[in-house]
py3Dmol code that shows the C-alpha trace and the ligand (Angstrom):
import py3Dmol

protein = """\
ATOM      1  CA  MET A   1      34.130  35.756  -7.857  1.00  0.00           C
ATOM      2  CA  SER A   2      31.560  35.918 -10.637  1.00  0.00           C
ATOM      3  CA  ASP A   3      28.733  33.559 -10.324  1.00  0.00           C
ATOM      4  CA  THR A   4      29.569  32.366 -13.913  1.00  0.00           C
ATOM      5  CA  ASP A   5      33.070  31.376 -12.913  1.00  0.00           C
ATOM      6  CA  ASN A   6      33.162  27.634 -13.635  1.00  0.00           C
ATOM      7  CA  ARG A   7      36.546  26.987 -11.996  1.00  0.00           C
ATOM      8  CA  THR A   8      35.236  27.472  -8.483  1.00  0.00           C
ATOM      9  CA  ARG A   9      31.781  26.071  -8.966  1.00  0.00           C
ATOM     10  CA  PRO A  10      30.897  22.502  -7.989  1.00  0.00           C
ATOM     11  CA  ALA A  11      30.290  20.139 -10.931  1.00  0.00           C
ATOM     12  CA  SER A  12      26.573  20.512 -10.733  1.00  0.00           C
ATOM     13  CA  PRO A  13      23.901  21.651  -8.228  1.00  0.00           C
ATOM     14  CA  PRO A  14      23.105  18.938  -5.648  1.00  0.00           C
ATOM     15  CA  ALA A  15      19.808  18.009  -7.239  1.00  0.00           C
ATOM     16  CA  GLN A  16      18.608  16.526 -10.451  1.00  0.00           C
ATOM     17  CA  GLU A  17      17.955  18.702 -13.549  1.00  0.00           C
ATOM     18  CA  GLY A  18      14.370  19.764 -14.101  1.00  0.00           C
ATOM     19  CA  GLY A  19      12.544  18.381 -17.134  1.00  0.00           C
ATOM     20  CA  HIS A  20       9.921  19.983 -19.300  1.00  0.00           C
ATOM     21  CA  SER A  21       6.359  18.799 -19.793  1.00  0.00           C
ATOM     22  CA  PRO A  22       5.018  18.335 -23.356  1.00  0.00           C
ATOM     23  CA  ASN A  23       3.457  21.773 -23.108  1.00  0.00           C
ATOM     24  CA  GLY A  24       6.991  23.321 -22.667  1.00  0.00           C
ATOM     25  CA  ARG A  25       6.690  24.244 -19.053  1.00  0.00           C
ATOM     26  CA  LYS A  26       9.327  23.393 -16.532  1.00  0.00           C
ATOM     27  CA  ALA A  27       7.996  20.142 -14.974  1.00  0.00           C
ATOM     28  CA  PRO A  28       9.038  18.210 -11.880  1.00  0.00           C
ATOM     29  CA  ASP A  29      10.672  14.777 -12.546  1.00  0.00           C
ATOM     30  CA  HIS A  30       9.437  13.341  -9.124  1.00  0.00           C
ATOM     31  CA  VAL A  31       6.251  14.374  -7.481  1.00  0.00           C
ATOM     32  CA  ALA A  32       5.364  13.014  -4.090  1.00  0.00           C
ATOM     33  CA  ILE A  33       1.783  13.358  -2.660  1.00  0.00           C
ATOM     34  CA  ILE A  34       0.284  13.379   0.709  1.00  0.00           C
ATOM     35  CA  MET A  35      -3.201  12.300  -0.178  1.00  0.00           C
ATOM     36  CA  ASP A  36      -5.025  14.008   2.766  1.00  0.00           C
ATOM     37  CA  GLY A  37      -8.735  14.731   3.235  1.00  0.00           C
ATOM     38  CA  ASN A  38     -10.344  11.411   2.509  1.00  0.00           C
ATOM     39  CA  GLY A  39     -11.928  11.342   5.883  1.00  0.00           C
ATOM     40  CA  ARG A  40     -13.391  14.906   5.593  1.00  0.00           C
ATOM     41  CA  TRP A  41     -14.530  14.171   2.082  1.00  0.00           C
ATOM     42  CA  ALA A  42     -16.578  11.231   3.340  1.00  0.00           C
ATOM     43  CA  GLN A  43     -17.908  13.160   6.410  1.00  0.00           C
ATOM     44  CA  ARG A  44     -19.137  15.919   4.109  1.00  0.00           C
ATOM     45  CA  GLN A  45     -21.247  13.446   2.312  1.00  0.00           C
ATOM     46  CA  GLY A  46     -22.420  11.705   5.346  1.00  0.00           C
ATOM     47  CA  LEU A  47     -20.438   8.525   4.631  1.00  0.00           C
ATOM     48  CA  PRO A  48     -18.103   6.413   6.726  1.00  0.00           C
ATOM     49  CA  ARG A  49     -14.437   7.364   6.585  1.00  0.00           C
ATOM     50  CA  LEU A  50     -13.473   4.209   4.684  1.00  0.00           C
ATOM     51  CA  GLU A  51     -15.678   5.306   1.785  1.00  0.00           C
ATOM     52  CA  GLY A  52     -13.400   8.403   1.529  1.00  0.00           C
ATOM     53  CA  HIS A  53     -10.380   6.167   1.270  1.00  0.00           C
ATOM     54  CA  ARG A  54     -12.127   4.097  -1.386  1.00  0.00           C
ATOM     55  CA  ALA A  55     -12.949   7.202  -3.324  1.00  0.00           C
ATOM     56  CA  GLY A  56      -9.313   8.337  -2.888  1.00  0.00           C
ATOM     57  CA  THR A  57      -8.145   5.046  -4.300  1.00  0.00           C
ATOM     58  CA  ASP A  58     -10.468   5.435  -7.359  1.00  0.00           C
ATOM     59  CA  ASN A  59      -8.729   8.810  -8.019  1.00  0.00           C
ATOM     60  CA  LEU A  60      -5.428   7.256  -8.543  1.00  0.00           C
ATOM     61  CA  ASN A  61      -5.538   6.243 -12.243  1.00  0.00           C
ATOM     62  CA  ARG A  62      -6.625   9.503 -13.604  1.00  0.00           C
ATOM     63  CA  ILE A  63      -3.930  11.338 -11.603  1.00  0.00           C
ATOM     64  CA  LEU A  64      -1.294   8.944 -12.760  1.00  0.00           C
ATOM     65  CA  GLU A  65      -2.302   9.341 -16.280  1.00  0.00           C
ATOM     66  CA  ALA A  66      -2.258  13.130 -16.030  1.00  0.00           C
ATOM     67  CA  MET A  67       1.190  12.976 -14.359  1.00  0.00           C
ATOM     68  CA  GLU A  68       2.496  11.111 -17.410  1.00  0.00           C
ATOM     69  CA  LYS A  69       1.050  13.571 -19.789  1.00  0.00           C
ATOM     70  CA  HIS A  70       2.944  16.284 -17.925  1.00  0.00           C
ATOM     71  CA  GLY A  71       6.178  14.504 -18.227  1.00  0.00           C
ATOM     72  CA  VAL A  72       6.520  13.410 -14.555  1.00  0.00           C
ATOM     73  CA  ARG A  73       8.621  10.181 -14.298  1.00  0.00           C
ATOM     74  CA  TYR A  74       8.355   9.479 -10.645  1.00  0.00           C
ATOM     75  CA  VAL A  75       5.298   9.586  -8.449  1.00  0.00           C
ATOM     76  CA  THR A  76       5.352   8.627  -4.767  1.00  0.00           C
ATOM     77  CA  LEU A  77       2.177   8.260  -2.744  1.00  0.00           C
ATOM     78  CA  PHE A  78       1.964   8.444   1.068  1.00  0.00           C
ATOM     79  CA  ALA A  79      -0.750   5.762   1.773  1.00  0.00           C
ATOM     80  CA  PHE A  80      -0.198   4.858   5.441  1.00  0.00           C
ATOM     81  CA  SER A  81       2.088   6.262   8.028  1.00  0.00           C
ATOM     82  CA  THR A  82       3.679   4.553  11.040  1.00  0.00           C
ATOM     83  CA  GLU A  83       1.364   6.829  13.145  1.00  0.00           C
ATOM     84  CA  ASN A  84      -1.732   5.675  11.236  1.00  0.00           C
ATOM     85  CA  TRP A  85      -1.674   2.536  13.362  1.00  0.00           C
ATOM     86  CA  SER A  86      -3.192   4.528  16.095  1.00  0.00           C
ATOM     87  CA  ARG A  87      -6.384   5.052  14.131  1.00  0.00           C
ATOM     88  CA  PRO A  88      -9.566   2.975  15.015  1.00  0.00           C
ATOM     89  CA  TRP A  89      -8.740  -0.656  14.313  1.00  0.00           C
ATOM     90  CA  GLU A  90     -11.638  -0.869  11.856  1.00  0.00           C
ATOM     91  CA  GLU A  91     -10.180   1.953   9.689  1.00  0.00           C
ATOM     92  CA  VAL A  92      -6.550   0.430   9.918  1.00  0.00           C
ATOM     93  CA  MET A  93      -7.878  -2.976   8.885  1.00  0.00           C
ATOM     94  CA  GLY A  94      -9.936  -1.211   6.090  1.00  0.00           C
ATOM     95  CA  LEU A  95      -6.757   0.611   4.758  1.00  0.00           C
ATOM     96  CA  MET A  96      -4.891  -2.754   4.731  1.00  0.00           C
ATOM     97  CA  ALA A  97      -7.757  -4.429   2.783  1.00  0.00           C
ATOM     98  CA  ILE A  98      -7.832  -1.517   0.333  1.00  0.00           C
ATOM     99  CA  LEU A  99      -4.203  -1.776  -0.307  1.00  0.00           C
ATOM    100  CA  LYS A 100      -4.444  -5.533  -0.875  1.00  0.00           C
ATOM    101  CA  SER A 101      -7.382  -5.222  -3.340  1.00  0.00           C
ATOM    102  CA  VAL A 102      -5.781  -2.367  -5.157  1.00  0.00           C
ATOM    103  CA  VAL A 103      -2.569  -4.399  -5.619  1.00  0.00           C
ATOM    104  CA  GLU A 104      -4.418  -7.497  -6.785  1.00  0.00           C
ATOM    105  CA  ARG A 105      -6.862  -5.532  -8.998  1.00  0.00           C
ATOM    106  CA  GLU A 106      -4.472  -2.915 -10.597  1.00  0.00           C
ATOM    107  CA  ALA A 107      -1.057  -4.625 -10.805  1.00  0.00           C
ATOM    108  CA  LEU A 108      -1.747  -6.191 -14.232  1.00  0.00           C
ATOM    109  CA  ASN A 109      -3.106  -2.961 -15.489  1.00  0.00           C
ATOM    110  CA  LEU A 110      -0.141  -1.049 -14.373  1.00  0.00           C
ATOM    111  CA  HIS A 111       2.210  -3.730 -15.730  1.00  0.00           C
ATOM    112  CA  ARG A 112       0.477  -3.368 -19.196  1.00  0.00           C
ATOM    113  CA  LYS A 113       1.145   0.402 -18.873  1.00  0.00           C
ATOM    114  CA  ASN A 114       4.886  -0.285 -18.336  1.00  0.00           C
ATOM    115  CA  VAL A 115       4.677   1.118 -14.707  1.00  0.00           C
ATOM    116  CA  ARG A 116       7.435   0.151 -12.231  1.00  0.00           C
ATOM    117  CA  LEU A 117       6.099  -0.225  -8.694  1.00  0.00           C
ATOM    118  CA  ARG A 118       8.092   0.277  -5.521  1.00  0.00           C
ATOM    119  CA  TYR A 119       7.244  -0.146  -1.849  1.00  0.00           C
ATOM    120  CA  LEU A 120       8.714   2.285   0.689  1.00  0.00           C
ATOM    121  CA  GLY A 121       8.253   1.361   4.329  1.00  0.00           C
ATOM    122  CA  ARG A 122       8.279  -1.286   6.991  1.00  0.00           C
ATOM    123  CA  THR A 123       7.261  -4.803   5.895  1.00  0.00           C
ATOM    124  CA  ASP A 124       7.480  -6.536   9.250  1.00  0.00           C
ATOM    125  CA  ARG A 125       4.090  -5.433  10.542  1.00  0.00           C
ATOM    126  CA  LEU A 126       2.124  -6.364   7.436  1.00  0.00           C
ATOM    127  CA  SER A 127       0.065  -9.485   7.341  1.00  0.00           C
ATOM    128  CA  PRO A 128       1.919 -12.283   5.345  1.00  0.00           C
ATOM    129  CA  ASP A 129      -0.776 -12.410   2.641  1.00  0.00           C
ATOM    130  CA  LEU A 130      -0.620  -8.748   2.043  1.00  0.00           C
ATOM    131  CA  TRP A 131       3.098  -8.812   1.880  1.00  0.00           C
ATOM    132  CA  ALA A 132       2.957 -11.692  -0.513  1.00  0.00           C
ATOM    133  CA  SER A 133       0.588  -9.778  -2.816  1.00  0.00           C
ATOM    134  CA  ILE A 134       2.875  -6.698  -2.786  1.00  0.00           C
ATOM    135  CA  GLN A 135       5.904  -8.763  -3.485  1.00  0.00           C
ATOM    136  CA  TRP A 136       4.127 -10.437  -6.491  1.00  0.00           C
ATOM    137  CA  ALA A 137       3.404  -6.863  -7.847  1.00  0.00           C
ATOM    138  CA  LEU A 138       6.890  -5.653  -7.298  1.00  0.00           C
ATOM    139  CA  GLU A 139       8.360  -8.706  -9.019  1.00  0.00           C
ATOM    140  CA  LEU A 140       5.823  -8.444 -11.919  1.00  0.00           C
ATOM    141  CA  THR A 141       6.792  -4.834 -12.683  1.00  0.00           C
ATOM    142  CA  ARG A 142      10.543  -4.959 -11.744  1.00  0.00           C
ATOM    143  CA  ALA A 143      11.748  -4.633 -15.411  1.00  0.00           C
ATOM    144  CA  ASN A 144       9.342  -1.999 -16.484  1.00  0.00           C
ATOM    145  CA  THR A 145      10.738   1.255 -17.770  1.00  0.00           C
ATOM    146  CA  GLY A 146       7.757   3.713 -17.758  1.00  0.00           C
ATOM    147  CA  LEU A 147       6.357   5.655 -14.857  1.00  0.00           C
ATOM    148  CA  ASN A 148       8.038   4.840 -11.440  1.00  0.00           C
ATOM    149  CA  LEU A 149       5.201   4.514  -8.875  1.00  0.00           C
ATOM    150  CA  SER A 150       6.203   4.241  -5.212  1.00  0.00           C
ATOM    151  CA  VAL A 151       3.766   3.627  -2.494  1.00  0.00           C
ATOM    152  CA  ALA A 152       4.864   4.708   1.008  1.00  0.00           C
ATOM    153  CA  PHE A 153       3.019   2.380   3.499  1.00  0.00           C
ATOM    154  CA  ASP A 154       3.782   1.894   7.197  1.00  0.00           C
ATOM    155  CA  TYR A 155       6.205   4.629   6.322  1.00  0.00           C
ATOM    156  CA  GLY A 156       7.617   7.191   8.808  1.00  0.00           C
ATOM    157  CA  GLY A 157      10.599   9.416   7.990  1.00  0.00           C
ATOM    158  CA  ARG A 158      12.213   9.181  11.410  1.00  0.00           C
ATOM    159  CA  ASP A 159      11.611   5.444  11.394  1.00  0.00           C
ATOM    160  CA  GLU A 160      13.338   5.179   8.074  1.00  0.00           C
ATOM    161  CA  ILE A 161      16.376   7.025   9.256  1.00  0.00           C
ATOM    162  CA  VAL A 162      16.572   4.890  12.464  1.00  0.00           C
ATOM    163  CA  GLN A 163      16.248   1.575  10.425  1.00  0.00           C
ATOM    164  CA  ALA A 164      19.094   2.974   8.042  1.00  0.00           C
ATOM    165  CA  ILE A 165      21.327   3.550  11.044  1.00  0.00           C
ATOM    166  CA  HIS A 166      20.590  -0.048  12.321  1.00  0.00           C
ATOM    167  CA  ARG A 167      21.696  -1.448   8.998  1.00  0.00           C
ATOM    168  CA  ILE A 168      24.809   0.739   8.732  1.00  0.00           C
ATOM    169  CA  VAL A 169      25.824  -0.388  12.236  1.00  0.00           C
ATOM    170  CA  LYS A 170      25.114  -4.127  11.376  1.00  0.00           C
ATOM    171  CA  ASP A 171      27.299  -3.634   8.285  1.00  0.00           C
ATOM    172  CA  ASN A 172      30.147  -2.380  10.466  1.00  0.00           C
ATOM    173  CA  ILE A 173      30.538   0.726   8.268  1.00  0.00           C
ATOM    174  CA  PRO A 174      33.379   2.864   9.804  1.00  0.00           C
ATOM    175  CA  PRO A 175      32.289   6.440  10.711  1.00  0.00           C
ATOM    176  CA  GLU A 176      34.619   8.100   8.134  1.00  0.00           C
ATOM    177  CA  GLN A 177      32.890   6.276   5.362  1.00  0.00           C
ATOM    178  CA  ILE A 178      29.505   7.560   6.248  1.00  0.00           C
ATOM    179  CA  THR A 179      28.578  10.305   3.887  1.00  0.00           C
ATOM    180  CA  GLU A 180      25.293  11.628   2.648  1.00  0.00           C
ATOM    181  CA  GLU A 181      25.639   9.515  -0.447  1.00  0.00           C
ATOM    182  CA  LEU A 182      26.268   6.345   1.483  1.00  0.00           C
ATOM    183  CA  PHE A 183      23.427   7.153   4.022  1.00  0.00           C
ATOM    184  CA  GLY A 184      21.046   7.669   0.973  1.00  0.00           C
ATOM    185  CA  ARG A 185      21.776   4.106  -0.126  1.00  0.00           C
ATOM    186  CA  TYR A 186      20.435   2.720   3.099  1.00  0.00           C
ATOM    187  CA  LEU A 187      17.045   4.473   2.727  1.00  0.00           C
ATOM    188  CA  TYR A 188      13.874   2.999   1.169  1.00  0.00           C
ATOM    189  CA  THR A 189      14.336   5.553  -1.629  1.00  0.00           C
ATOM    190  CA  LYS A 190      17.840   4.411  -2.618  1.00  0.00           C
ATOM    191  CA  ASP A 191      16.798   4.025  -6.330  1.00  0.00           C
ATOM    192  CA  LEU A 192      14.792   7.251  -6.546  1.00  0.00           C
ATOM    193  CA  PRO A 193      15.844  10.854  -7.112  1.00  0.00           C
ATOM    194  CA  ASP A 194      14.758  13.300  -4.409  1.00  0.00           C
ATOM    195  CA  PRO A 195      11.238  14.714  -4.903  1.00  0.00           C
ATOM    196  CA  ASP A 196      11.156  17.955  -6.816  1.00  0.00           C
ATOM    197  CA  LEU A 197       7.635  18.686  -5.621  1.00  0.00           C
ATOM    198  CA  ILE A 198       5.561  17.549  -2.673  1.00  0.00           C
ATOM    199  CA  ILE A 199       1.831  18.060  -2.808  1.00  0.00           C
ATOM    200  CA  ARG A 200      -0.381  17.837   0.216  1.00  0.00           C
ATOM    201  CA  THR A 201      -4.091  17.907  -0.416  1.00  0.00           C
ATOM    202  CA  GLY A 202      -6.722  18.764   2.114  1.00  0.00           C
ATOM    203  CA  GLY A 203      -5.290  22.090   3.075  1.00  0.00           C
ATOM    204  CA  GLU A 204      -2.882  21.239   5.846  1.00  0.00           C
ATOM    205  CA  GLN A 205       0.610  22.808   5.751  1.00  0.00           C
ATOM    206  CA  ARG A 206       2.942  20.064   7.246  1.00  0.00           C
ATOM    207  CA  LEU A 207       4.986  17.080   6.020  1.00  0.00           C
ATOM    208  CA  SER A 208       3.843  14.621   8.771  1.00  0.00           C
ATOM    209  CA  GLY A 209       7.037  12.663   8.718  1.00  0.00           C
ATOM    210  CA  PHE A 210       6.939  12.200   4.869  1.00  0.00           C
ATOM    211  CA  LEU A 211      10.457  11.990   3.302  1.00  0.00           C
ATOM    212  CA  PRO A 212      12.365  14.241   5.761  1.00  0.00           C
ATOM    213  CA  TRP A 213      15.877  13.360   4.387  1.00  0.00           C
ATOM    214  CA  GLN A 214      14.848  13.410   0.677  1.00  0.00           C
ATOM    215  CA  SER A 215      12.792  16.732   0.776  1.00  0.00           C
ATOM    216  CA  VAL A 216      15.401  19.118   1.881  1.00  0.00           C
ATOM    217  CA  TYR A 217      15.245  21.033  -1.468  1.00  0.00           C
ATOM    218  CA  SER A 218      11.775  19.948  -2.554  1.00  0.00           C
ATOM    219  CA  GLU A 219       9.104  22.499  -3.444  1.00  0.00           C
ATOM    220  CA  TYR A 220       6.052  22.240  -1.331  1.00  0.00           C
ATOM    221  CA  TYR A 221       2.402  22.899  -2.443  1.00  0.00           C
ATOM    222  CA  SER A 222      -0.656  22.711  -0.215  1.00  0.00           C
ATOM    223  CA  SER A 223      -3.853  22.216  -2.078  1.00  0.00           C
ATOM    224  CA  LEU A 224      -7.258  23.039  -0.392  1.00  0.00           C
ATOM    225  CA  VAL A 225      -8.871  20.249  -2.427  1.00  0.00           C
ATOM    226  CA  PHE A 226      -9.651  16.974  -0.649  1.00  0.00           C
ATOM    227  CA  TRP A 227      -7.866  13.972  -2.204  1.00  0.00           C
ATOM    228  CA  PRO A 228     -10.811  12.290  -3.724  1.00  0.00           C
ATOM    229  CA  ASP A 229     -11.711  15.549  -5.671  1.00  0.00           C
ATOM    230  CA  PHE A 230      -8.095  16.390  -6.622  1.00  0.00           C
ATOM    231  CA  ASP A 231      -8.431  16.281 -10.446  1.00  0.00           C
ATOM    232  CA  GLU A 232      -6.446  17.040 -13.618  1.00  0.00           C
ATOM    233  CA  ALA A 233      -7.412  20.663 -13.464  1.00  0.00           C
ATOM    234  CA  GLU A 234      -6.203  21.098  -9.851  1.00  0.00           C
ATOM    235  CA  LEU A 235      -2.986  19.214 -10.761  1.00  0.00           C
ATOM    236  CA  ASP A 236      -2.517  21.587 -13.720  1.00  0.00           C
ATOM    237  CA  ARG A 237      -2.787  24.528 -11.366  1.00  0.00           C
ATOM    238  CA  VAL A 238      -0.196  22.960  -8.998  1.00  0.00           C
ATOM    239  CA  LEU A 239       2.205  22.211 -11.843  1.00  0.00           C
ATOM    240  CA  LEU A 240       1.794  25.684 -13.264  1.00  0.00           C
ATOM    241  CA  ALA A 241       2.708  27.112  -9.862  1.00  0.00           C
ATOM    242  CA  TYR A 242       5.746  24.833  -9.811  1.00  0.00           C
ATOM    243  CA  SER A 243       6.841  25.955 -13.177  1.00  0.00           C
ATOM    244  CA  HIS A 244       7.262  29.508 -11.833  1.00  0.00           C
ATOM    245  CA  ARG A 245       9.292  28.534  -8.799  1.00  0.00           C
ATOM    246  CA  GLU A 246      12.977  29.443  -8.791  1.00  0.00           C
ATOM    247  CA  ARG A 247      15.099  26.588  -7.467  1.00  0.00           C
ATOM    248  CA  ARG A 248      18.612  27.482  -6.461  1.00  0.00           C
ATOM    249  CA  PHE A 249      19.449  24.552  -4.265  1.00  0.00           C
ATOM    250  CA  GLY A 250      21.393  26.843  -1.930  1.00  0.00           C
ATOM    251  CA  SER A 251      23.558  28.373  -4.659  1.00  0.00           C
ATOM    252  CA  LEU A 252      23.210  31.672  -6.647  1.00  0.00           C
ATOM    253  CA  TYR A 253      22.616  30.242  -9.973  1.00  0.00           C
ATOM    254  CA  HIS A 254      19.257  28.994 -11.170  1.00  0.00           C
ATOM    255  CA  GLU A 255      17.942  25.677 -12.531  1.00  0.00           C
ATOM    256  CA  LYS A 256      17.260  26.012 -16.351  1.00  0.00           C
TER     257      LYS A 256
END
"""
ligand_1 = """\
24
FPP
C -5.339 10.757 4.599
O -6.732 11.295 4.777
C -5.322 9.559 3.911
C -4.801 8.302 4.285
C -4.392 8.074 5.693
C -4.807 7.149 3.481
C -4.619 7.375 2.020
C -4.943 6.118 1.402
C -5.603 5.945 0.123
C -6.035 7.097 -0.758
C -5.915 4.507 -0.338
C -4.758 3.621 -0.528
C -3.826 4.086 -1.464
C -3.092 3.242 -2.298
C -1.808 3.879 -3.017
C -3.417 1.916 -2.520
P -7.334 11.327 6.234
O -8.049 10.040 6.577
O -6.369 11.731 7.259
O -8.377 12.494 5.971
P -8.898 13.563 6.991
O -7.616 14.419 7.320
O -9.984 14.298 6.150
O -9.398 12.889 8.156
"""
view = py3Dmol.view(width=600, height=400)
view.addModel(protein, "pdb")
view.setStyle({"model": 0}, {"cartoon": {"style": "trace"}})
view.addModel(ligand_1, "xyz")
view.setStyle({"model": 1}, {"stick": {}})
view.zoomTo()
view.show()
């Protein structure tokens, strides 16, 4: 069989088509980021860890603007994992307070920029006032058609899968109807394409429970830069590396 024989080929590769950035390079449609290194950034300057998380938060706007310039339509940020509850209580409460103040401070700005916000993760362990602020921001930006910004908070990939199974069982779905497509509709990411590229800053080379179902064909990039220092120039280097990756999605033919 020739690899150009359309009769025997599935209709399309199992992932979305790659886009191109305004500079003509192949660009990812969906970039997911593990924003690691805030603590080490703070430590290096003799500051408390929470100052690293604040500096990491201040980094968000410039990176979102740069993503848009590169033609990225979906950005997903890993802000708090289900395992992060085991950090010192002061840091946990600090991260909750940072999320609340970012939502309250930035939601209107993001709305003006036509950004659509989404929340990925558990909501049952958030304080009612934090969840109320998040719901207000989600509602405010629901109809927006620009950049899709998702924040993974109290998110763990295994937990997401277990929660999906609970809901499938509660819905009495018979086993023969459970397909990959149906399962995907029970995940927090049901409205999102799979990530094309996952970036982890801070030099570690692991996913730490981030989007295990969704990342099976994602490209992965580990940047040595701590998240608060991750700037447009480093993003450009990452996206240049991505543009040279050859993605075959398990087949023999290539993404254009
Ligand atoms: C990992 O760095 C980072 C986090 C656990 C939190 C990331 C959160 C933010 C940047 C702020 C909130 C974000 C949003 C979207 C509102 P680390 O503490 O593990 O760093 P280390 O590995 O150097 O200790």
